[in-house]
KOLKEMI-410543 format. One record per residue (C-alpha): residue number from 1; x, y, z. Coordinates in pm, 1 decimal. Each point is the difference from the previous one (the first is absolute). Example, Ala and Ser with C-alpha at 12.3 -4.5 7.8 and 13.67 -1.06 7.14 Angstrom:
<atoms>
<atom><voti>1</voti><X>1230.0</X><Y>-450.0</Y><Z>780.0</Z></atom>
<atom><voti>2</voti><X>137.0</X><Y>344.0</Y><Z>-66.0</Z></atom>
</atoms>
This chain:
<atoms>
<atom><voti>1</voti><X>-114.5</X><Y>6407.9</Y><Z>-4447.3</Z></atom>
<atom><voti>2</voti><X>215.2</X><Y>176.9</Y><Z>-257.3</Z></atom>
<atom><voti>3</voti><X>-124.9</X><Y>339.4</Y><Z>116.0</Z></atom>
<atom><voti>4</voti><X>91.9</X><Y>-87.6</Y><Z>356.5</Z></atom>
<atom><voti>5</voti><X>349.1</X><Y>-107.5</Y><Z>-102.9</Z></atom>
<atom><voti>6</voti><X>47.0</X><Y>319.9</Y><Z>-199.9</Z></atom>
<atom><voti>7</voti><X>-114.7</X><Y>199.2</Y><Z>302.2</Z></atom>
<atom><voti>8</voti><X>251.9</X><Y>-183.0</Y><Z>222.0</Z></atom>
<atom><voti>9</voti><X>280.0</X><Y>77.1</Y><Z>-245.6</Z></atom>
<atom><voti>10</voti><X>-107.2</X><Y>364.7</Y><Z>-8.4</Z></atom>
<atom><voti>11</voti><X>-12.2</X><Y>1.7</Y><Z>379.4</Z></atom>
<atom><voti>12</voti><X>357.8</X><Y>-124.5</Y><Z>19.0</Z></atom>
<atom><voti>13</voti><X>133.7</X><Y>232.6</Y><Z>-268.9</Z></atom>
<atom><voti>14</voti><X>-188.7</X><Y>318.7</Y><Z>83.6</Z></atom>
<atom><voti>15</voti><X>-219.0</X><Y>-23.0</Y><Z>309.0</Z></atom>
<atom><voti>16</voti><X>-133.4</X><Y>360.1</Y><Z>-9.0</Z></atom>
<atom><voti>17</voti><X>-136.0</X><Y>-54.0</Y><Z>-350.9</Z></atom>
<atom><voti>18</voti><X>-152.2</X><Y>-332.6</Y><Z>105.9</Z></atom>
<atom><voti>19</voti><X>-176.1</X><Y>163.1</Y><Z>295.6</Z></atom>
<atom><voti>20</voti><X>-123.9</X><Y>281.8</Y><Z>-222.8</Z></atom>
<atom><voti>21</voti><X>-138.4</X><Y>-255.6</Y><Z>-244.4</Z></atom>
<atom><voti>22</voti><X>-163.0</X><Y>-188.5</Y><Z>286.0</Z></atom>
<atom><voti>23</voti><X>-175.4</X><Y>317.2</Y><Z>117.0</Z></atom>
<atom><voti>24</voti><X>-82.4</X><Y>141.6</Y><Z>-345.5</Z></atom>
<atom><voti>25</voti><X>-147.4</X><Y>-319.5</Y><Z>-149.9</Z></atom>
<atom><voti>26</voti><X>-332.2</X><Y>4.3</Y><Z>193.4</Z></atom>
<atom><voti>27</voti><X>-40.8</X><Y>374.4</Y><Z>-59.7</Z></atom>
<atom><voti>28</voti><X>52.5</X><Y>-39.0</Y><Z>-374.8</Z></atom>
<atom><voti>29</voti><X>-235.4</X><Y>-299.3</Y><Z>-3.1</Z></atom>
<atom><voti>30</voti><X>-272.6</X><Y>206.8</Y><Z>166.2</Z></atom>
<atom><voti>31</voti><X>52.4</X><Y>288.5</Y><Z>-242.8</Z></atom>
<atom><voti>32</voti><X>-36.8</X><Y>-232.6</Y><Z>-300.0</Z></atom>
<atom><voti>33</voti><X>-336.1</X><Y>-150.1</Y><Z>107.0</Z></atom>
<atom><voti>34</voti><X>-212.4</X><Y>265.4</Y><Z>-180.9</Z></atom>
<atom><voti>35</voti><X>191.0</X><Y>-60.4</Y><Z>-322.9</Z></atom>
<atom><voti>36</voti><X>-60.3</X><Y>-374.4</Y><Z>28.8</Z></atom>
<atom><voti>37</voti><X>-371.9</X><Y>60.5</Y><Z>47.7</Z></atom>
<atom><voti>38</voti><X>-1.5</X><Y>233.0</Y><Z>-298.6</Z></atom>
<atom><voti>39</voti><X>176.7</X><Y>-264.8</Y><Z>-207.4</Z></atom>
<atom><voti>40</voti><X>-257.6</X><Y>-261.4</Y><Z>98.4</Z></atom>
<atom><voti>41</voti><X>-284.2</X><Y>235.6</Y><Z>-94.8</Z></atom>
<atom><voti>42</voti><X>155.2</X><Y>91.8</Y><Z>-336.2</Z></atom>
<atom><voti>43</voti><X>69.0</X><Y>-364.7</Y><Z>-81.2</Z></atom>
<atom><voti>44</voti><X>-360.6</X><Y>-89.5</Y><Z>80.4</Z></atom>
<atom><voti>45</voti><X>-130.8</X><Y>282.0</Y><Z>-219.3</Z></atom>
<atom><voti>46</voti><X>221.5</X><Y>-105.7</Y><Z>-290.6</Z></atom>
<atom><voti>47</voti><X>-109.2</X><Y>-361.4</Y><Z>34.0</Z></atom>
<atom><voti>48</voti><X>-363.4</X><Y>111.4</Y><Z>-6.7</Z></atom>
<atom><voti>49</voti><X>60.6</X><Y>202.7</Y><Z>-317.7</Z></atom>
<atom><voti>50</voti><X>174.6</X><Y>-298.1</Y><Z>-159.7</Z></atom>
<atom><voti>51</voti><X>-288.7</X><Y>-228.6</Y><Z>97.5</Z></atom>
<atom><voti>52</voti><X>-250.8</X><Y>241.6</Y><Z>-156.1</Z></atom>
<atom><voti>53</voti><X>204.5</X><Y>25.0</Y><Z>-319.9</Z></atom>
<atom><voti>54</voti><X>41.6</X><Y>-377.9</Y><Z>-32.7</Z></atom>
<atom><voti>55</voti><X>-360.4</X><Y>-83.5</Y><Z>93.5</Z></atom>
<atom><voti>56</voti><X>-128.8</X><Y>-15.8</Y><Z>-362.0</Z></atom>
<atom><voti>57</voti><X>285.5</X><Y>-230.9</Y><Z>-96.9</Z></atom>
<atom><voti>58</voti><X>-73.6</X><Y>-231.6</Y><Z>292.1</Z></atom>
<atom><voti>59</voti><X>-368.2</X><Y>-3.9</Y><Z>-88.9</Z></atom>
<atom><voti>60</voti><X>74.0</X><Y>-85.1</Y><Z>-363.3</Z></atom>
<atom><voti>61</voti><X>235.9</X><Y>-279.5</Y><Z>100.9</Z></atom>
<atom><voti>62</voti><X>-264.3</X><Y>-160.1</Y><Z>218.5</Z></atom>
<atom><voti>63</voti><X>-242.3</X><Y>-31.1</Y><Z>-293.2</Z></atom>
</atoms>
């Protein structure tokens, strides 16, 4: 709701910039999808490395 209100204020103050933002937002969102996928993959790899490193500690705690 806050984003919508900010957009309405921008539309009143500077309508060309608001229309440019309205058109550019989906394009930028589409361009950022590969970076999001890369971030998910890197986070998964780092969590796997952390799980492998902490595996002996978890095994010792369970004894």
